[in-house]
Every structure is written in structure tokens, then in C-alpha cells.
C-alpha positions in Angstrom: -75.1 26.3 -29.8 -73.3 25.3 -33.0 -70.3 23.8 -31.0 -72.5 21.1 -29.6 -71.3 17.7 -30.9 -67.8 18.8 -31.9 -65.4 15.9 -32.5 -62.4 15.1 -30.3 -59.4 15.7 -32.6 -56.1 13.9 -32.1 -53.0 15.9 -33.2 -50.2 13.4 -32.6 -47.7 13.7 -35.5 -48.1 17.5 -36.0 -44.9 18.4 -34.3 -42.8 20.6 -36.6 -45.6 21.0 -39.1 -45.3 24.4 -40.8 -48.6 26.4 -40.2 -49.4 30.0 -41.0 -52.1 31.8 -39.2 -53.6 34.5 -41.4 -55.8 36.9 -39.4 -57.9 39.9 -40.2 -57.6 42.9 -37.9 -61.2 44.1 -37.8 -62.9 43.9 -34.4 -59.7 43.7 -32.5 -60.8 42.1 -29.3 -62.5 39.2 -31.0 -59.8 38.9 -33.7 -57.0 38.7 -31.1 -58.8 36.1 -29.1 -59.2 34.0 -32.2 -55.5 34.2 -32.8 -54.8 33.3 -29.2 -57.0 30.2 -29.4 -55.3 29.1 -32.6 -51.9 29.7 -31.2 -52.6 27.7 -28.1 -53.5 24.7 -30.2 -50.6 25.0 -32.6 -48.1 25.4 -29.7 -49.5 22.4 -27.9 -49.1 20.4 -31.1 -45.6 21.6 -31.5 -46.3 23.1 -34.9 -43.8 25.6 -36.5 -46.1 28.6 -36.5 -46.1 32.1 -38.0 -48.7 34.7 -37.8 -49.6 37.2 -40.6 -52.1 39.9 -40.1 -54.1 41.3 -43.0 -56.5 44.3 -43.0 -59.7 42.3 -43.1 -61.4 39.0 -44.1 -61.5 39.9 -47.8 -57.7 39.7 -47.9 -57.5 36.3 -46.3 -57.6 34.1 -49.5 -54.7 35.8 -51.4 -52.4 35.8 -48.3 -53.4 32.2 -47.4 -52.5 31.1 -51.0 -49.2 32.9 -50.8 -48.4 31.2 -47.5 -49.3 27.7 -48.8 -47.4 28.3 -52.1 -44.4 29.5 -49.9 -44.2 26.2 -48.1 -46.7 26.2 -45.3 -48.4 22.8 -44.9 -51.6 24.4 -43.6 -53.2 27.8 -43.0 -55.5 28.8 -40.2 -57.7 31.7 -41.6 -59.3 33.9 -38.9 -61.6 36.8 -39.4 -64.6 38.7 -38.0 -67.4 39.9 -40.2 -70.3 41.6 -38.5 -73.6 42.3 -40.3 -74.4 45.9 -40.9 -77.2 47.7 -42.7 -75.8 47.2 -46.3 -75.1 44.2 -48.5 -71.4 44.6 -47.7 -71.6 41.7 -45.2 -72.9 39.3 -47.8 -70.2 40.2 -50.3 -67.3 40.0 -47.9 -68.6 36.8 -46.3 -69.1 35.1 -49.7 -65.8 36.3 -51.1 -63.8 35.1 -48.0 -65.6 31.7 -47.9 -65.4 31.0 -51.6 -61.8 32.3 -51.8 -60.5 30.2 -49.0 -62.3 27.1 -50.4 -60.7 27.8 -53.7 -57.2 28.2 -52.1 -57.5 24.8 -50.4 -58.6 23.1 -53.6 -56.0 24.8 -55.8 -53.1 24.0 -53.4 -54.3 20.7 -52.1 -53.5 21.9 -48.6 -55.9 22.5 -45.7 -57.2 25.9 -44.7 -58.8 25.9 -41.2 -61.8 28.2 -41.5 -62.1 30.5 -38.5 -64.0 33.3 -40.1 -66.9 34.4 -37.9 -69.9 35.7 -39.7 -72.0 37.4 -37.1 -75.2 39.4 -36.6 -73.6 41.4 -33.7 -70.5 41.7 -31.6 -71.9 39.6 -28.7 -72.1 36.6 -31.0 -68.4 37.0 -31.7 -67.5 37.4 -28.0 -69.4 34.2 -27.3 -67.3 32.3 -29.9 -63.9 33.9 -29.5 -62.5 31.8 -26.7 -62.5 34.6 -24.1 -63.2 34.0 -20.5 -67.0 33.3 -20.4 -67.1 32.4 -24.1 -69.1 29.3 -25.0 -66.8 28.4 -27.9 -63.3 28.9 -29.1 -63.4 29.1 -32.9 -59.8 30.0 -33.3 -58.8 26.8 -31.5 -61.3 24.8 -33.6 -60.0 26.2 -36.9 -56.4 25.3 -35.9 -57.4 21.8 -34.8 -59.2 21.3 -38.2 -56.2 22.5 -40.2 -53.7 20.3 -38.4 -55.9 17.2 -38.4 -56.6 17.6 -42.1 -52.9 18.1 -42.9 -52.2 14.9 -41.0 -54.9 13.1 -43.0 -53.4 14.4 -46.2 -49.9 13.2 -45.1 -51.3 9.7 -44.5 -52.9 9.6 -48.0 -49.6 10.5 -49.8 
């Protein structure tokens, strides 16, 4: 399982940090579970959190950039892309990944990457943080965004 060996992340100092969760709406059960996992972590850390829902993963980069340009200190980007029978999966996965990387580099602010690229729905359910899931990728993306924001604060 890809979650094996995950680091323990400390989030002291994240209280009051302005974080925007940008979440795609495709595959609602998985998407909402990702949002719930991210929200749990952000609330526990005391972050000032807002949630913005976008149609799908392709729209994540532009909204993430707008949130960061608008004052968010970090973004948690969440989406679900399930492989189908056409090249659409590759195009959307690549665009979302490259776009979110570009946003982080352009703004100098962290983007927690919680975009699941899956072969089937079962893989998503296993990673969504639902009861019986083996992983919680929404929580992991929020932890990564907060931890990276704290590192960047310390480097300033």
C-alpha cells in the first residue's frame, strides 16, 4: 500500500493559518470523504478554513491560484479521476498535476495534493478515509499543506 512509511507530521503553530480546500465534485462519495478528512486535520490544527467546490479536477489549478493570490497561506487540492476507456484520464490527470505544481511554484505557497488518480472506484474508496479505508488521502494532503506552510514561514 502506498501509505506505508508515511511520516508523522507535527502541526504546532498552524493555528489561525488561512487555508482553502479546493475540491472537485466528481465521484461524490469519494470526493466528500476526502473533504471530510482534510477538514478534520485543519480543524484539529486550528486553521482558518474555507471550502470551495469546483466541477472537476481540471478546474483545481485556476481556483487554487485565485485562493492563494487572494490571501490563503495554503491550498488543499482534492479531486478524483478514474480511468476510463479513452485518453481523457491521462489529459486531466496531467493537467491537474502540472497545473497545481505550477501554482505552488508561481505563488511560493504550498498546495497539498489530494488528487486521486485511480483505475477504478474501489481504489478511491480504499483511499478516501471512509470506515474500512486503508488510507485517508484528504487528511494527508491537508497535513502536507500545513506542514509545508510552517516550513516556509520558518524560512522567511
